[in-house]
N, C-alpha and C positions, 0 to 999 in steps of 0.2 A: 504494500500500500504506500501511497505517497508520503504518509507521515512516518514511515519506518516500521509500522506494525507488520507482523507476518502471520499468515494463516496456512495451516497444512490440513487439508480435509476436502470433503466434497462440496461442489457447487451444483445447484439445480436452478436453472433459469437465472443465473447470475447472482444467486444468494447462497450464503453458507447453509448447508443442510446435512444432517447426519452427524456422525462423530467427527470432531475436529480439535485441533490445538491452535489457539490464538495467542501469539506472543506480542504483547503491547510494547511500544518503543521505550517505555519507562521500566521494563523488566517484569511487570506483572504477567502471569500466564494463566489462561483458562483452558481446561481440558474437559470436554464433555460434548453434549448433544446440542444441535442447532435445528431449528425449524423456521423457515422463512427468513433466514438471516439473523435470527435472534436466539440467544441462549434459551433452551427449552428442554426440560427433562433433567436427567442427572448430570451434574457437573461439579468441578472443583476450580475455584479461582484462588490462586496463590498470589498475594501481594508482596512486593519487595519489603514491606514493613514487617512481614512475618505473619500477618493476619491471613487466615484461610477460611473461605466460605465453601463448604462441602455439603451438597444436598440437592434439593429440588429447585429448578429455575423455571420461571414462567414469563413469557413475553420480554425476555432479556433481563429480568430482575430476579434476584434471590428472594424466594418467597418465605424464608424463615424456617423451612422444614429441613433440618439437618444441622450440622455444627458450624460454629463460627470460631 
């Protein structure tokens, strides 16, 4: 991506879909499921600060089901 982010996974109709790994340019990493380009389903977001959000995602947002 132009901003330095990297994505390794499937695209469907130009959007992230299925299982993928998204590496943000600041060092944060998300590993999990995508639907329609958004985080959806099970996934883990590891922040460079050490915070980890592990669990259920819906419409790109962590829905609080799982650990932080």
